[in-house]
Every structure is written in C-alpha cells, then in structure tokens.
KOLMI-788886 format. One record per residue (C-alpha): residue in three letters; residue number from 1; x, y, z. Coordinates in steps of 0.1 Angstrom, whole numbers, plus 2048, in hexadecimal, padded with zeros to 3 digits. Each point is the difference from the previous one (the first is absolute). Layout:
KOLMI-788886
ROGU  rest  nr  east  north  up
ROGU  Ala  NUM  X  Y  Z
...
//
This chain:
KOLMI-788886
ROGU  rest  nr  east  north  up
ROGU  Met  1  CBF  B18  535
ROGU  Phe  2  7E0  805  7EE
ROGU  Thr  3  7DF  7F1  80C
ROGU  Lys  4  7EF  7E6  7EB
ROGU  Gln  5  7E3  818  7F8
ROGU  Glu  6  819  81B  7F4
ROGU  Leu  7  810  7E7  7E8
ROGU  Ile  8  7DE  7F4  7F3
ROGU  Gln  9  7F6  824  7FA
ROGU  Gln  10  820  807  7EE
ROGU  Arg  11  7FA  7E2  7E9
ROGU  Gln  12  7DD  80C  7F8
ROGU  Ser  13  80C  823  7F9
ROGU  Ile  14  81A  7F3  7E7
ROGU  Asp  15  7E6  7EA  7EF
ROGU  Gln  16  7E9  81E  7FB
ROGU  Leu  17  81D  814  7F0
ROGU  Lys  18  80A  7E3  7E9
ROGU  Gln  19  7DC  7FD  7F4
ROGU  Gln  20  802  823  7F1
ROGU  Asn  21  809  802  7DB
ROGU  Ser  22  819  81C  808
ROGU  Leu  23  80D  810  81F
ROGU  Ser  24  7F3  823  807
ROGU  Pro  25  818  818  811
ROGU  Gln  26  7EC  7FC  820
ROGU  Ser  27  802  7DA  7FE
ROGU  Ala  28  825  800  7F8
ROGU  Glu  29  806  814  820
ROGU  Lys  30  7F3  7E3  814
ROGU  Leu  31  81D  7EA  7F2
ROGU  Glu  32  825  803  801
ROGU  Gln  33  808  812  7DF
ROGU  Ser  34  819  7E4  7F8
ROGU  Ile  35  7E4  7E6  803
ROGU  Ala  36  7E8  814  7EA
ROGU  Ser  37  81B  804  7E5
ROGU  Ser  38  808  7DB  803
ROGU  Trp  39  7DC  7F6  7FB
ROGU  Gln  40  7FE  814  7E0
ROGU  Arg  41  820  7F1  7F3
ROGU  Ser  42  7F4  7DD  809
ROGU  Val  43  7E0  805  7ED
ROGU  Ser  44  812  80B  7E1
ROGU  Ser  45  818  7E3  801
ROGU  Ser  46  7E6  7E7  7F4
ROGU  Ile  47  808  7E7  81C
ROGU  Pro  48  7EA  7E1  7FC
ROGU  Lys  49  7E3  800  819
ROGU  Glu  50  805  7DA  806
ROGU  Arg  51  824  805  80B
ROGU  Leu  52  802  7F4  824
ROGU  Ala  53  826  7FB  803
ROGU  Ala  54  81F  812  7F4
ROGU  Pro  55  812  7F0  7E3
ROGU  Leu  56  81F  7EC  80A
ROGU  Leu  57  821  807  7F0
ROGU  Asn  58  81E  7E8  7FD
ROGU  Gln  59  818  807  81D
ROGU  Asn  60  81F  7EE  7F4
ROGU  Lys  61  817  81E  802
ROGU  Lys  62  81E  800  817
ROGU  Asn  63  7FD  813  820
ROGU  Ser  64  81B  81A  7F7
ROGU  Ser  65  7F0  822  806
ROGU  Ser  66  808  814  81F
ROGU  Leu  67  7DC  7FC  80B
ROGU  Asp  68  802  7DA  7FD
ROGU  Lys  69  821  800  814
ROGU  Ala  70  7F1  816  81B
ROGU  Leu  71  7E2  7E9  803
ROGU  Asn  72  817  7E3  807
ROGU  Thr  73  80C  811  820
ROGU  Cys  74  7DF  80D  80D
ROGU  Ser  75  7E7  7E6  7F5
ROGU  Asn  76  7FE  7EF  822
ROGU  Glu  77  7F7  821  811
ROGU  Leu  78  7E5  807  7E6
ROGU  Ser  79  7F2  7DD  802
ROGU  His  80  7FD  804  826
ROGU  Ile  81  7EC  820  7FB
ROGU  Ala  82  7E9  7EF  7E8
ROGU  Ala  83  7FA  7E3  818
ROGU  Gln  84  7FA  816  81F
ROGU  Ser  85  7E9  818  7EE
ROGU  Ser  86  7EA  7E6  7EE
ROGU  Met  87  80A  811  7DF
ROGU  Val  88  811  7F7  7DF
ROGU  Ile  89  81F  815  7F7
ROGU  Ala  90  80A  803  7DC
ROGU  Val  91  81D  812  7F0
ROGU  Gly  92  7FC  80B  7DC
ROGU  Asp  93  819  80C  7E6
ROGU  Val  94  7FD  821  7ED
ROGU  Gly  95  7E8  7F0  7E8
ROGU  Ser  96  7E7  7F4  81B
ROGU  Thr  97  80B  7DC  7FD
ROGU  Ile  98  803  7EE  822
ROGU  Ile  99  823  7F2  806
ROGU  Trp  100  7FB  7F4  824
ROGU  Thr  101  7E4  7FA  819
ROGU  Ala  102  7FB  7F3  824
ROGU  Ser  103  7DE  7F8  80D
ROGU  Ser  104  7EE  7F9  820
ROGU  Thr  105  7EC  7E0  802
ROGU  Gln  106  7E0  815  800
ROGU  Met  107  808  811  7DE
ROGU  Gln  108  814  7E5  7EE
ROGU  Ser  109  7E3  7EF  7EE
ROGU  Ala  110  7F0  821  7F6
ROGU  Ala  111  822  80D  7F3
ROGU  Glu  112  806  7E1  7EB
ROGU  Lys  113  7DD  801  7F1
ROGU  Val  114  805  823  7F1
ROGU  His  115  825  7FA  7F8
ROGU  Phe  116  80C  819  81A
ROGU  Ile  117  820  7EB  7FE
ROGU  Ala  118  822  801  7F0
ROGU  Gly  119  7FA  805  7DA
ROGU  Gly  120  7DE  811  805
ROGU  Gln  121  7FD  81E  7E8
ROGU  Trp  122  7EE  81B  813
ROGU  Ala  123  804  81E  7E8
ROGU  Glu  124  7E2  817  800
ROGU  Glu  125  7F9  7FB  7DB
ROGU  Val  126  7FF  7DA  806
ROGU  Val  127  7EB  7FC  820
ROGU  Gly  128  7F4  824  807
ROGU  Thr  129  802  814  81F
ROGU  Asn  130  815  7F1  81C
ROGU  Ala  131  818  80E  81A
ROGU  Leu  132  820  7F0  7F2
ROGU  Ala  133  7FC  810  7DE
ROGU  Leu  134  7F3  820  80E
ROGU  Ser  135  81F  806  816
ROGU  Leu  136  817  7FA  7E2
ROGU  Lys  137  7EC  818  7EA
ROGU  Thr  138  7FE  81C  81A
ROGU  Gln  139  821  7F8  811
ROGU  Gln  140  7EE  805  821
ROGU  Ser  141  7F1  7E9  81B
ROGU  Ser  142  7DC  7F5  7F8
ROGU  Cys  143  7E3  7EE  80F
ROGU  Val  144  7E5  7EF  7EB
ROGU  Phe  145  7E2  7F4  814
ROGU  Ser  146  7E8  7E4  7F7
ROGU  Asn  147  7EB  809  7E2
ROGU  Glu  148  817  81C  7F6
ROGU  His  149  813  7E4  7EF
ROGU  Tyr  150  7F6  7FB  7DC
ROGU  Met  151  801  7DA  800
ROGU  Glu  152  7E2  7F1  812
ROGU  Ser  153  814  7E3  80E
ROGU  Ile  154  813  817  818
ROGU  His  155  7E2  815  80C
ROGU  Asp  156  804  7EE  821
ROGU  Trp  157  824  80D  803
ROGU  Val  158  810  820  80D
ROGU  Cys  159  823  807  7F4
ROGU  Tyr  160  81B  818  80B
ROGU  Ala  161  81E  807  7EB
ROGU  Ala  162  820  815  801
ROGU  Pro  163  81B  806  7E5
ROGU  Ile  164  823  7F2  807
ROGU  Ile  165  81A  81C  7F9
ROGU  Asp  166  824  7F9  7F9
ROGU  Pro  167  812  812  81D
ROGU  Tyr  168  81D  80B  7E9
ROGU  Ser  169  7F2  806  7DE
ROGU  Lys  170  7DD  80B  80D
ROGU  Gln  171  7F0  7EC  7E4
ROGU  Val  172  7E0  7EB  806
ROGU  Leu  173  80C  7DC  800
ROGU  Gly  174  7DE  7F0  807
ROGU  Val  175  7E3  7FF  819
ROGU  Val  176  7F5  7ED  81F
ROGU  Asp  177  7DC  7F8  806
ROGU  Leu  178  7EF  7F3  820
ROGU  Ser  179  7DD  7F2  7FB
ROGU  Thr  180  7E5  7F1  817
ROGU  Thr  181  7DA  7FE  801
ROGU  Trp  182  7EC  820  7FF
ROGU  Lys  183  7F1  7FA  823
ROGU  Lys  184  823  804  80E
ROGU  His  185  806  822  7F0
ROGU  Asn  186  815  815  816
ROGU  Ser  187  80B  825  7FD
ROGU  Leu  188  823  7F5  808
ROGU  Gly  189  802  7E8  7E3
ROGU  Val  190  813  819  7E9
ROGU  Leu  191  819  806  81C
ROGU  Ala  192  806  7DB  802
ROGU  Ala  193  807  7FF  7DA
ROGU  Glu  194  818  81D  804
ROGU  Arg  195  811  7EE  81C
ROGU  Cys  196  805  7E1  7EA
ROGU  Ala  197  80E  816  7E4
ROGU  Ser  198  818  80F  81A
ROGU  Ile  199  80B  7DD  80A
ROGU  Ile  200  808  7F8  7DB
ROGU  Gln  201  812  821  7FB
ROGU  Thr  202  816  7F9  81F
ROGU  Ala  203  808  7DE  7F0
ROGU  Leu  204  809  813  7E0
ROGU  Ile  205  819  816  813
ROGU  Gln  206  811  7E2  80F
ROGU  Gln  207  801  7EE  7DF
ROGU  Gln  208  80D  81E  7ED
ROGU  Arg  209  81F  807  815
ROGU  Gln  210  816  7FA  7E2
ROGU  Gln  211  7E8  80C  7E5
ROGU  Leu  212  808  818  7E4
ROGU  Tyr  213  7E3  813  7F1
ROGU  Ile  214  803  811  7DE
ROGU  Arg  215  7E8  81B  7F5
ROGU  Ala  216  806  807  7DB
ROGU  Phe  217  7DF  80F  7F5
ROGU  Ser  218  801  826  7FF
ROGU  Thr  219  81D  80B  817
ROGU  Pro  220  817  7E3  807
ROGU  Gln  221  808  7F7  824
ROGU  Ile  222  812  7E3  811
ROGU  Leu  223  7F6  7F6  823
ROGU  Tyr  224  814  7E8  816
ROGU  Asn  225  7EF  7F6  821
ROGU  Gly  226  7EA  81F  7FB
ROGU  Lys  227  81D  818  7FC
ROGU  Ser  228  807  812  7DF
ROGU  Leu  229  821  7F8  7EF
ROGU  Val  230  812  81B  7EC
ROGU  Leu  231  809  7F1  7DE
ROGU  Thr  232  809  80D  7DE
ROGU  Pro  233  7E8  7FC  7E3
ROGU  Arg  234  818  7E6  7F2
ROGU  Gln  235  801  7EC  820
ROGU  Ile  236  7DA  800  801
ROGU  Glu  237  7FF  7F3  7DC
ROGU  Ile  238  818  7E4  80A
ROGU  Leu  239  7EA  7F6  81D
ROGU  Ala  240  7E1  800  7E9
ROGU  Ile  241  812  7EA  7E7
ROGU  Leu  242  80B  7E8  81B
ROGU  Val  243  7DC  7FF  80E
ROGU  Leu  244  7F3  7F6  7DE
ROGU  Cys  245  81B  7E6  7FC
ROGU  Pro  246  7FF  7EE  821
ROGU  Asn  247  818  7E4  7F5
ROGU  Gly  248  81B  81A  7FB
ROGU  Leu  249  815  80D  7E4
ROGU  Asn  250  825  7FF  7F9
ROGU  Leu  251  813  820  7FA
ROGU  Glu  252  7FE  7FF  7DA
ROGU  Lys  253  7DA  7FA  7FF
ROGU  Leu  254  7FA  81A  81B
ROGU  His  255  814  819  7EB
ROGU  Gln  256  7EC  7F8  7E1
ROGU  Ala  257  7DF  803  813
ROGU  Leu  258  80A  821  810
ROGU  Tyr  259  813  812  7E3
ROGU  Gly  260  7F7  7ED  7E0
ROGU  Glu  261  816  80E  7E4
ROGU  Arg  262  80B  81F  813
ROGU  Lys  263  826  803  803
ROGU  Val  264  804  7FB  825
ROGU  Ser  265  81D  7EC  80D
ROGU  Ile  266  7FC  7E0  814
ROGU  Gly  267  816  811  81B
ROGU  Thr  268  7E5  81B  805
ROGU  Leu  269  7E7  7E5  808
ROGU  Lys  270  818  7EF  817
ROGU  Ala  271  804  821  813
ROGU  Glu  272  7DA  803  802
ROGU  Met  273  7FD  7DD  80E
ROGU  Ser  274  81B  806  819
ROGU  Gln  275  7EF  81F  80E
ROGU  Leu  276  7DE  7EE  800
ROGU  Arg  277  80F  7E3  814
ROGU  Asp  278  80E  819  81A
ROGU  Ile  279  7DC  80D  804
ROGU  Leu  280  7EE  7DF  800
ROGU  Gly  281  819  7EB  812
ROGU  Gly  282  7F8  7DB  7FF
ROGU  Met  283  7E0  806  7EC
ROGU  Leu  284  813  800  7DF
ROGU  Gly  285  80F  7E0  7F4
ROGU  Ser  286  819  7FB  7E4
ROGU  Arg  287  809  7E6  7E5
ROGU  Pro  288  7E5  805  7F5
ROGU  Tyr  289  7F4  822  80D
ROGU  Arg  290  7E0  7FB  813
ROGU  Leu  291  7EB  80E  81D
ROGU  Leu  292  801  7EA  81F
ROGU  Ala  293  7E7  812  816
ROGU  Asp  294  7DA  7FE  7FE
ROGU  Val  295  7F6  819  7E6
ROGU  Glu  296  7DE  810  7F9
ROGU  Ala  297  7FB  81A  7E5
ROGU  Asp  298  7E1  814  7F5
ROGU  Phe  299  806  7F6  7DB
ROGU  Leu  300  802  7DB  80A
ROGU  Leu  301  7DF  803  814
ROGU  Ala  302  7F0  811  7E2
ROGU  Glu  303  80B  7E4  7E9
ROGU  Gln  304  7F3  7E5  818
ROGU  Ala  305  7DF  813  803
ROGU  Leu  306  7FC  7FF  7DA
ROGU  Asp  307  80A  7DB  7FF
ROGU  Ser  308  7E3  7FA  818
ROGU  Gly  309  7E7  816  7EE
ROGU  Tyr  310  800  81A  81C
ROGU  Val  311  7FE  81F  7EA
ROGU  Ala  312  7F6  818  81D
ROGU  Ser  313  81E  7F6  814
ROGU  Ala  314  818  804  7E3
ROGU  Leu  315  7F2  823  7F8
ROGU  Gln  316  802  80A  825
ROGU  Leu  317  825  7F7  800
ROGU  Tyr  318  807  812  7DF
ROGU  Lys  319  807  822  80E
ROGU  Gly  320  815  80C  7E2
ROGU  Val  321  817  7F4  7E5
ROGU  Phe  322  818  7E4  809
ROGU  Leu  323  824  80F  802
ROGU  Ala  324  7F6  81B  7E8
ROGU  Lys  325  824  80B  7FA
ROGU  Thr  326  810  7DF  7FB
ROGU  Glu  327  814  7F8  7DF
ROGU  Ser  328  805  7DC  809
ROGU  Pro  329  7F3  7EB  7E2
ROGU  Phe  330  7F6  7E4  818
ROGU  Leu  331  7EB  817  816
ROGU  Cys  332  7F1  813  7E3
ROGU  Ala  333  7F5  7E0  7F0
ROGU  Trp  334  7F1  7F4  821
ROGU  Arg  335  7EE  821  805
ROGU  Asp  336  7F1  7FF  7DD
ROGU  Cys  337  7F3  7DD  807
ROGU  Leu  338  7F0  80A  821
ROGU  Glu  339  7F0  81F  7F2
ROGU  Ser  340  7F2  7EC  7E3
ROGU  Arg  341  7F1  7E7  818
ROGU  Leu  342  7F1  81C  816
ROGU  Ser  343  7F1  811  7E1
ROGU  Asp  344  7F1  7E0  7F5
ROGU  Ala  345  7F1  7FB  823
ROGU  Ile  346  7F2  823  7FF
ROGU  Phe  347  7EF  7FC  7DF
ROGU  Lys  348  7F0  7DF  80D
ROGU  Thr  349  7F2  80E  821
ROGU  Thr  350  7DD  80E  805
ROGU  Glu  351  806  80F  822
ROGU  Thr  352  7FD  825  7FA
ROGU  Asp  353  806  809  825
ROGU  Leu  354  822  7EF  7FE
ROGU  Leu  355  809  812  7E0
ROGU  Leu  356  7F5  822  80D
ROGU  Lys  357  816  7FB  81F
ROGU  His  358  81D  7F6  7E9
ROGU  Val  359  7FD  81E  7EA
ROGU  Ala  360  7FD  817  81F
ROGU  His  361  822  7F4  80C
ROGU  Phe  362  810  7FA  7DE
ROGU  Pro  363  7F1  81A  7E7
ROGU  Glu  364  817  7F6  7E4
ROGU  Ala  365  7F0  7DD  7FE
ROGU  Ile  366  7F1  806  7DE
ROGU  Asp  367  7F5  7DC  7FD
ROGU  Ala  368  7EB  804  820
ROGU  Val  369  7F2  821  7F2
ROGU  Glu  370  7F6  7EF  7E0
ROGU  Arg  371  7F0  7E2  811
ROGU  Leu  372  7EC  817  817
ROGU  Met  373  7F3  813  7E2
ROGU  Glu  374  7F4  7DF  7F2
ROGU  Leu  375  7EF  7F5  820
ROGU  Leu  376  7F0  820  80D
ROGU  Pro  377  7E0  80F  7F1
ROGU  Val  378  806  81F  7EB
ROGU  Asp  379  7ED  816  819
ROGU  His  380  816  7F4  81E
ROGU  Pro  381  80F  81D  812
ROGU  Ala  382  823  7F1  7FD
ROGU  His  383  7FF  801  7D9
ROGU  Leu  384  80B  825  7FD
ROGU  Ser  385  81E  7FC  816
ROGU  Leu  386  809  7DF  7EF
ROGU  Asn  387  800  812  7DF
ROGU  Lys  388  818  81A  80E
ROGU  Phe  389  817  7E4  80B
ROGU  Lys  390  7FE  7F0  7DD
ROGU  Asp  391  808  821  7EF
ROGU  Met  392  821  802  814
ROGU  Phe  393  80F  7E3  7EC
//
C-alpha cells in the first residue's frame, strides 16, 4: 500500500509533467513510456475538452462471441471480486467498447456517471489515456493512476487492466479493467487484473471444449481443442466455405463454390467429405453440409472487426493473404471483398503508428505504404525505406 502523502506527491508530479508543452527525455523517464506515448496520441486526437463521459454505443447485438459465452459462466465470480474489493470491473472487446460490468456499491454511481458501463466506448482516440485502451494497444497489463488519465472526470480514479488472451488461438479477445478511487491505489492492482483475466481465460477453455479454430491468413492451420489437425488444402477450403455459409450447403452448391467450372466430379467431392467427416466426427453435419461445432476463424474475426470499425484489430489479425493458393471462386471472391475493405480502411485511417506496425509485419501492403507516405512529413526517417518498399511493386 502507498501512504496518502506518497499518492498526493505522485499526483502533483504528474500535474507538473502535464503542464509542460512537450515532454523532455528526462521528464519522460519519470513516466511509464506507454503513458507518455498515450498522452501524445491523446493530444493529437482532438478530443473535446468538455468531454466528461465516454460515448455510449447501442448494445443490441446477440451474445454470441466466445468472450460473451465465457462471461456467462464466470460473471458471478467476477461480480464477487468487484463487491469485495470496492471496485468496478469492466470487460471490453477488441475495440475498447465495454460489453460487461459489475460494480461495488462504492463505485456504481461514479461508473455510471462517466459511462464506465456496457456500451461505453473507451478507445484512446475517443476519451484519451485510460488503462482499458492502453492494455489493448500494448497487449500488456497496465495501470493508469489518477491524473495520468486524459479525461478530467476520472482523475479521481486508478485503473488496472490486463488483456484477455484466447488460450487456443493466442489472439487478444478483449480486456478486463478493475477501477477504484486513487486513494486506494495498490501495487497489487495489476496482479488483480491479471487474475481476473485468468478467470475469464479458464472459462474460455471450458467453453471451447468442442471448438474448431481456423487460421487462414498466411500459413493455414486448423485447431481442435488446441490441437492441430492435419488436413489437405482442399479440406481446409471446404471448412472455410462452410464457416462462411453457416446455414449449410447441399452437395451441388458446395461443389460449385469449391470448384466452379473446373471439371472435377461430384464423386471426388463426396470422397473429400467422407474423409473430413472421419476426422471431424460429429462436428460435420449433412443434408445440408454444415459445421455443428463452435467455430472461430481469424478471417471471421477480421471481418467482424471491420464491421465494428476496429481497424487496428483487423490489421493485427491480417498476418498474410487469405488462403493464397486457393482456386475456389467463392473463396477468391470473398478474399477480394475483404482486401478491398481493408484497403479502404487503411486509406481512411490517420494512425501512423498502426500503419508502420502493419508494414513491418506485412511489407507487401502497398496501400499502407502509400497511405504512410501521404501522412508522414517528407523529412520523416521512414520515408526512404517506404520508397524502397514502393519501388518493389
């Protein structure tokens, strides 16, 4: 525990740093680097000074994601933690929108006042520096103390957050945040947030006992209960088509989606389906052909991220071309549509850090290279290397 005097001194020190027009290297050393970077991004985001609460989004979606389902089984345990610790616990999705909360009586009114409730949009570019958004951006645990927050209405808060990692796919599914008043700041707060993330991840394991995970960006991989399945490229294509057609397809329509006008017999497809059923067991239904297990796929998550306007999450998932070697007309058309949407999102974003990270992992992303050259000053150190990338195409 910190003494009251120590916490007051910490607030005063932060105030002094924030009053400076720019952070000197010596001043930045007094802060967590992630906090200093977040301050700079928040200032450049043109967040209204009068904003005292997060915007509220419509929460009419069905609770169908794996994170939603996991919360259904561990919400009582998390609610008990919130009540016993005089905190408010919030779980956010990959776009920093809160999807679930539980609050102690001490924090309930304060949480409602700033919209730290389901539907609250806590993205950094919307409300500035906060632990929930910071953990998603850094994919690490974080603590934001008192006036380290950008929005003045939560200067009396201290928040601890930890990312929620899918135990099988290792993708970030969301974030859990524990918040209380700054006077109760505790060095164990981050550990408490990590413990709550662990509770949710354990619930995910229980919920995903019969889950199929398809990784189709870059090198395709199929995981069932965390174990990799050995499938042929054609069988992977069949799974991808069935994932994108959840209501199922009869044999003729599946043949058309997979082979198009290629002269491949119906019998060949029947043989593929027979082998696939032997591998998947009861997960593959027939008449029509459909997947009966819970399925998650990196390409579906990317599509959902774009639908929600979460460009950073979509680019993070896009590790390479979707089924680059497929000749399926259905899958090629779907890939073209996704890539067009990604490119459109790239040319609309102003987040240079996001684009630089994307180009570092995916150098052939010429649209991101072109957008960066539009956004960055001509004398920026990255311009020379970006020109080299552009000359490759």
